[in-house]
C-alpha positions as CSV (number, residue, x, y, z in Angstrom):
1,M,22.3,11.5,51.1
2,S,23.7,15.1,51.2
3,F,24.0,17.1,54.4
4,T,21.2,19.4,53.2
5,D,18.9,16.4,52.6
6,F,19.8,15.1,56.1
7,L,18.8,18.4,57.7
8,W,15.4,18.5,55.8
9,K,14.8,14.8,56.8
10,T,15.6,15.6,60.4
11,A,13.2,18.5,60.4
12,G,10.5,16.1,59.1
13,R,10.1,18.1,55.8
14,R,10.9,17.3,52.2
15,N,13.7,19.2,50.5
16,P,12.2,21.7,48.0
17,M,14.7,20.6,45.4
18,E,13.5,17.0,45.7
19,K,9.9,18.2,45.3
20,L,10.9,20.2,42.2
21,K,12.7,17.2,40.8
22,N,9.7,14.9,41.3
23,F,7.5,17.5,39.7
24,F,9.9,17.7,36.7
25,E,10.0,14.0,36.3
26,S,6.1,13.8,36.4
27,F,5.9,16.6,33.9
28,I,8.3,14.8,31.5
29,V,6.2,11.6,31.7
30,I,3.0,13.5,30.9
31,A,4.8,15.2,28.0
32,I,6.0,11.8,26.7
33,L,2.4,10.5,26.7
34,L,1.2,13.7,25.0
35,V,3.8,13.6,22.3
36,L,3.0,10.0,21.5
37,V,-0.6,11.0,20.9
38,Q,0.6,14.0,18.9
39,T,2.8,11.8,16.8
40,F,-0.1,9.4,16.0
41,L,-2.5,12.2,15.2
42,E,0.0,14.0,13.0
43,D,0.4,11.0,10.7
44,F,-3.3,10.1,10.9
45,A,-4.1,13.7,9.8
46,V,-2.0,13.3,6.7
47,L,-3.5,9.9,5.9
48,A,-7.1,11.2,6.4
49,G,-6.5,14.3,4.4
50,W,-7.4,16.8,7.2
51,N,-7.3,20.5,6.5
52,W,-4.0,22.3,6.6
53,D,-5.0,24.5,9.6
54,I,-5.4,21.3,11.7
55,R,-2.2,19.7,10.5
56,R,-0.3,23.0,11.0
57,N,-1.2,22.9,14.7
58,F,0.3,19.4,15.0
59,I,3.5,20.6,13.4
60,I,3.8,23.5,15.8
61,T,3.1,21.3,18.9
62,G,5.6,18.7,17.5
63,F,8.3,21.5,17.4
64,I,7.4,22.6,20.9
65,F,7.7,19.0,22.2
66,D,11.0,18.4,20.4
67,S,12.4,21.6,21.8
68,L,11.3,20.7,25.3
69,F,13.0,17.3,25.1
70,T,16.1,18.8,23.7
71,I,16.3,21.2,26.6
72,E,15.7,18.3,29.0
73,F,18.6,16.3,27.5
74,L,20.9,19.3,27.6
75,V,20.0,20.0,31.3
76,R,20.5,16.4,32.3
77,Y,23.7,16.1,30.3
78,F,25.4,19.2,31.6
79,S,24.2,18.5,35.2
80,A,25.8,15.1,34.9
81,L,28.9,16.6,33.3
82,G,29.2,19.0,36.3
83,K,29.2,16.0,38.6
84,G,31.8,14.2,36.4
85,Q,29.1,11.5,35.5
86,A,28.4,12.4,31.9
87,G,29.5,8.9,30.7
88,K,27.4,7.2,33.3
89,Y,24.3,9.3,32.5
90,F,24.7,8.7,28.7
91,L,25.2,4.9,29.0
92,E,23.8,3.6,32.3
93,G,21.2,6.4,32.7
94,R,20.1,5.9,29.1
95,G,21.0,9.4,28.1
96,W,21.4,8.1,24.6
97,I,17.7,7.6,24.5
98,D,17.2,11.2,25.6
99,F,19.6,12.3,22.8
100,L,18.1,10.2,20.0
101,A,14.6,11.3,20.9
102,S,15.4,15.0,21.0
103,I,18.2,16.6,18.9
104,P,18.0,14.5,15.7
105,L,14.2,15.1,15.7
106,L,14.6,18.8,16.1
107,L,17.1,19.0,13.3
108,L,15.5,16.5,10.9
109,N,11.8,16.7,11.5
110,S,10.0,19.3,13.5
111,G,12.7,22.0,13.0
112,P,12.6,22.0,9.2
113,A,8.8,21.7,9.2
114,F,8.5,24.7,11.6
115,L,11.0,26.7,9.6
116,S,9.0,26.0,6.4
117,L,5.9,27.4,8.2
118,L,7.8,30.6,9.1
119,M,9.0,31.0,5.5
120,G,5.5,30.6,4.3
121,G,6.2,28.3,1.4
122,G,8.3,25.7,-0.3
123,V,11.8,26.1,-1.8
124,V,12.4,26.2,-5.5
125,F,14.4,23.2,-6.9
126,G,15.9,22.6,-10.2
127,L,14.7,19.7,-12.2
128,G,18.0,17.8,-11.5
129,S,17.3,18.0,-7.8
130,M,13.8,16.5,-8.0
131,L,14.6,13.0,-6.7
132,N,16.8,14.5,-3.9
133,I,14.1,16.7,-2.6
134,L,11.6,13.8,-2.5
135,K,14.2,11.8,-0.6
136,I,14.6,14.7,1.9
137,V,10.9,14.8,2.4
138,K,10.9,11.1,3.1
139,A,13.8,11.3,5.5
140,I,12.0,14.0,7.4
141,R,9.0,11.8,7.7
142,I,11.0,8.7,8.7
143,A,12.8,10.6,11.4
144,R,9.6,10.7,13.3
145,V,9.9,7.0,14.3
146,L,12.7,8.1,16.7
147,R,10.0,9.6,18.9
148,L,8.8,6.1,19.8
149,L,12.0,5.7,21.8
150,R,10.5,8.0,24.3
151,I,8.3,5.1,25.4
152,L,11.4,3.6,27.0
153,K,11.7,6.6,29.3
154,I,8.3,5.6,30.8
155,F,9.4,2.0,31.3
156,R,12.1,3.2,33.6
157,R,9.4,4.4,36.0
158,I,7.2,1.2,35.9
159,K,7.7,-1.1,38.8
160,Y,7.4,-4.9,38.3
161,T,6.4,-7.1,41.3
162,G,8.5,-5.0,43.7
163,S,11.6,-6.7,42.4
164,V,14.7,-4.7,41.4
165,M,15.9,-7.7,39.3
166,A,12.6,-7.8,37.4
167,Q,12.7,-4.1,36.9
168,R,16.2,-4.2,35.5
169,H,15.7,-7.3,33.4
170,I,12.4,-6.2,31.7
171,T,13.6,-2.7,31.1
172,K,16.8,-4.1,29.5
173,I,15.0,-6.5,27.2
174,N,12.5,-3.8,26.3
175,T,15.2,-1.3,25.6
176,I,17.1,-3.7,23.3
177,S,14.1,-4.9,21.3
178,I,12.4,-1.5,20.8
179,T,15.7,0.3,20.1
180,A,16.8,-2.4,17.6
181,F,13.4,-2.2,15.8
182,V,13.2,1.6,15.6
183,T,16.9,2.2,14.6
184,T,16.9,-0.6,12.1
185,L,13.8,0.8,10.4
186,F,15.3,4.3,10.5
187,I,18.7,3.3,9.0
188,F,17.4,0.8,6.5
189,T,14.7,3.2,5.2
190,L,17.1,6.0,4.8
191,A,19.8,3.8,3.2
192,G,17.2,2.2,0.9
193,G,16.3,5.6,-0.5
194,Y,19.8,5.9,-2.0
195,L,20.0,2.4,-3.4
196,S,18.7,1.4,-6.8
197,L,15.5,-0.1,-5.5
198,P,12.0,0.6,-6.7
199,N,10.2,3.1,-4.4
200,P,7.4,5.6,-4.7
201,E,9.9,8.6,-4.6
202,S,12.0,7.5,-7.5
203,T,8.9,6.5,-9.5
204,A,7.3,9.9,-8.9
205,A,10.5,11.8,-9.7
206,E,10.9,9.9,-13.0
207,R,7.3,10.6,-13.9
208,Y,7.6,14.3,-13.1
209,A,10.8,14.6,-15.0
210,N,9.4,12.9,-18.1
211,E,6.2,15.0,-17.9
212,I,8.1,18.3,-17.7
213,N,10.5,17.4,-20.5
214,T,7.6,16.3,-22.7
215,F,5.6,19.4,-21.9
216,I,8.5,21.8,-22.8
217,G,9.3,19.8,-25.9
218,L,5.7,20.0,-27.2
219,S,5.5,23.7,-26.4
220,N,8.5,24.3,-28.7
221,V,6.8,22.4,-31.5
222,G,3.6,24.5,-31.4
223,G,0.3,23.6,-32.8
224,I,-1.8,24.4,-29.8
225,S,-1.7,27.2,-27.3
226,A,0.3,26.8,-24.1
227,E,-2.9,27.2,-22.0
228,E,-4.6,24.3,-23.9
229,Q,-1.5,22.1,-23.6
230,A,-1.3,22.8,-19.9
231,A,-5.0,21.9,-19.5
232,V,-4.5,18.6,-21.4
233,F,-1.5,17.7,-19.1
234,G,-3.5,18.7,-16.1
235,A,-6.4,16.4,-17.1
236,F,-3.9,13.6,-17.7
237,D,-1.9,14.0,-14.4
238,K,-4.0,14.7,-11.3
239,D,-0.8,15.5,-9.4
240,L,-0.1,18.6,-11.6
241,L,-1.3,21.6,-9.7
242,I,0.1,24.7,-11.5
243,V,2.0,25.5,-14.7
244,K,3.6,28.9,-15.2
245,D,5.6,30.4,-18.0
246,K,7.5,33.6,-17.3
247,G,5.5,34.2,-14.2
248,Q,2.1,33.9,-16.0
249,T,-0.2,31.1,-14.8
250,L,-1.3,28.9,-17.7
251,F,-3.0,26.2,-15.6
252,S,-4.2,25.9,-12.0
253,R,-6.2,23.0,-10.6
254,F,-7.7,24.9,-7.7
255,D,-8.4,28.5,-6.7
256,N,-6.3,30.3,-4.0
257,P,-8.8,29.7,-1.1
258,T,-8.7,25.9,-1.8
259,Y,-4.9,25.9,-1.8
260,S,-4.9,27.7,1.5
261,L,-7.3,25.2,2.9
262,L,-5.8,22.0,1.7
263,F,-2.1,22.5,1.2
264,G,0.8,23.3,3.4
265,P,4.4,24.2,2.5
266,G,5.4,20.5,2.5
267,D,2.5,19.2,0.5
268,F,3.8,20.2,-3.0
269,A,7.0,20.1,-5.0
270,Y,8.0,23.2,-6.9
271,F,10.3,22.8,-9.9
272,E,11.8,25.3,-12.4
273,K,13.3,24.7,-15.9
274,G,14.1,27.7,-18.0
275,S,11.2,30.1,-17.9
276,W,8.8,27.3,-16.8
277,S,7.5,26.6,-13.3
278,F,5.7,23.4,-12.3
279,F,3.9,22.6,-9.0
280,F,3.1,19.0,-8.2
281,D,0.9,17.5,-5.4
282,I,3.0,15.1,-3.3
283,R,0.4,14.4,-0.7
284,K,0.1,10.8,-2.0
285,L,3.8,10.2,-1.2
286,L,3.2,11.7,2.3
287,R,0.2,9.4,2.8
288,I,2.3,6.3,1.9
289,Q,4.9,7.3,4.5
290,S,2.3,8.1,7.1
291,V,0.9,4.6,6.6
292,Y,4.4,3.2,7.4
293,N,4.8,5.4,10.3
294,L,1.5,4.5,11.8
295,L,2.4,0.8,11.3
296,F,5.7,1.3,13.1
297,F,3.8,3.1,15.9
298,L,1.4,0.3,16.3
299,V,4.1,-2.4,16.3
300,V,6.0,-0.6,19.1
301,I,2.8,-0.2,21.1
302,V,2.1,-3.9,20.6
303,L,5.6,-4.7,21.8
304,V,5.1,-2.6,24.9
305,L,1.8,-4.1,25.8
306,S,3.2,-7.6,25.2
307,Y,6.0,-7.0,27.7
308,L,3.6,-5.5,30.2
309,V,0.7,-7.9,29.9
310,Y,2.5,-11.2,29.0
311,Y,6.2,-11.2,29.6
312,S,6.2,-9.3,32.9
313,P,3.8,-11.8,34.7
314,H,5.7,-14.7,33.1
315,F,9.0,-13.4,34.4
316,A,7.5,-13.0,37.8
317,L,6.1,-16.5,37.8
318,T,9.3,-18.2,36.6
319,V,12.0,-16.1,38.3
320,T,11.1,-13.5,40.8
321,D,8.3,-15.4,42.7
322,P,10.5,-18.5,43.4
323,V,13.4,-16.3,44.4
324,H,11.2,-14.3,46.7
325,V,9.8,-17.5,48.4
326,M,13.3,-18.9,48.9
327,R,14.8,-15.6,50.1
328,R,12.1,-15.3,52.7
329,G,12.5,-18.9,53.8
330,F,16.2,-18.3,54.4
331,S,15.7,-15.1,56.3
332,D,12.4,-15.8,58.2
333,S,12.6,-18.7,60.8
334,S,8.8,-19.0,60.8
335,Y,8.3,-19.1,57.0
336,N,8.1,-22.7,55.7
337,L,6.2,-22.3,52.5
338,E,7.4,-24.5,49.6
339,V,8.1,-23.1,46.2
340,E,5.3,-24.2,43.8
341,I,6.9,-25.9,40.8
342,P,4.9,-25.9,37.5
343,E,5.4,-29.2,35.7
344,K,6.3,-27.6,32.4
345,Y,9.1,-25.6,34.0
346,R,10.4,-28.3,36.2
347,D,13.7,-28.6,34.3
348,D,14.5,-24.9,34.5
349,D,17.5,-24.0,36.6
350,I,15.5,-21.9,39.0
351,Y,13.1,-24.7,39.7
352,V,15.8,-27.3,40.0
353,L,17.2,-25.1,42.8
354,A,13.7,-24.6,44.2
355,D,13.2,-28.4,44.3
356,L,16.4,-28.7,46.4
357,Y,15.1,-26.0,48.6
358,N,11.8,-27.8,49.1
359,K,13.2,-31.2,49.7
360,E,16.5,-30.5,51.4
361,Y,16.6,-27.1,53.1
362,L,13.0,-27.1,54.4
363,T,13.4,-30.6,55.7
364,L,16.6,-29.5,57.6
365,K,14.8,-26.4,58.8
366,Q,11.8,-28.3,60.1
367,R,14.0,-31.0,61.8
368,S,16.0,-28.3,63.5
369,S,12.9,-26.7,64.7
370,A,11.5,-29.9,66.0
371,E,14.8,-30.7,67.9
372,R,15.0,-27.3,69.5
373,G,11.3,-26.9,70.1
374,A,11.5,-23.4,68.6
375,G,11.5,-21.6,65.3
376,P,14.8,-22.1,63.6
377,T,17.1,-19.4,62.5
378,M,19.8,-19.3,59.9
379,S,22.3,-19.8,62.7
380,D,20.7,-23.1,63.6
381,L,22.1,-24.6,60.5
382,S,25.7,-25.5,60.4
383,L,28.1,-25.0,57.5
384,D,28.0,-28.8,57.0
385,D,24.2,-28.6,56.5
386,I,24.6,-25.9,53.8
387,Q,27.3,-27.9,52.1
388,D,25.0,-31.0,52.1
389,L,22.5,-28.9,50.1
390,L,25.0,-28.1,47.5
391,E,26.3,-31.6,47.0
């Protein structure tokens, strides 16, 4: 406790800085809960085909949240750095979670999406870059799973059965399992995009390339007008949105108001080859990735609920409760409650110790109490008595 805190405590008042810190921590927890809801709804909006105006609001709020958590990480890190505890914060204080759930997301996900909104449209890519841009789109969507790591920040504030050991143990196993799941998915999915494995992105890129080359080849042969040829290709491929030659629109699937209503900057791919320009609808690819992201989200939620609903009570029953009973029995002379030993856990180390406590220590304690005619204390037992228990 600092001298300033001591003065405030002596005066019977709370330090304003402590109140501000508690408010900040509560605000961060609320922000984490809100961003998890936002993450789910953003992917669900893509899957359900919601209008662009609605999805745009989710992108903006995602950028705001990621910026907020980036600022939070930087404030915590430089505060710890000023105290010479940067390493302790990053490792023991789980600063690495704050980092992974902030800066990479701002750079890989919400930042590019928000920048695309400000630019008001997509970027032109050459035909040779088709597969690369589809991989970039997928990487941006996959990076969103890192947001699920923020759930671990809430776990640090959940108390289990009033036990520091239970708090540390359950938080540790939670951190390991969820982090391993999320980072493995993230790394494997990104790496898989650059391996020679069948995937929707490579299939779509190959189809788009073949279609563009075929279209340009047929246009050079002649026989039908470019407008008629574009209409035929548009009827054949529902993903083809617009075909232009030298800036003139030869085919458009929708009118401008419909494009404004349904499509955002990241919902289409725009490719050029020579004087030709082609727009393709890639919302199907985004829906596929949204399905995966929602599945990842639900898996993490199920893991969290499993630890809270099942594993936490199980740990309390098999570890913290027996330890609590024995600790109180050692420290309280009037406490003689035996540890209840479930039959199926009788061979566990903790219950083997509890059995010795019930049969040996409590017997010595009660005998000492009867001999002295008063409640025993720990000083009533000699060192030889304790050694007898251990032999």
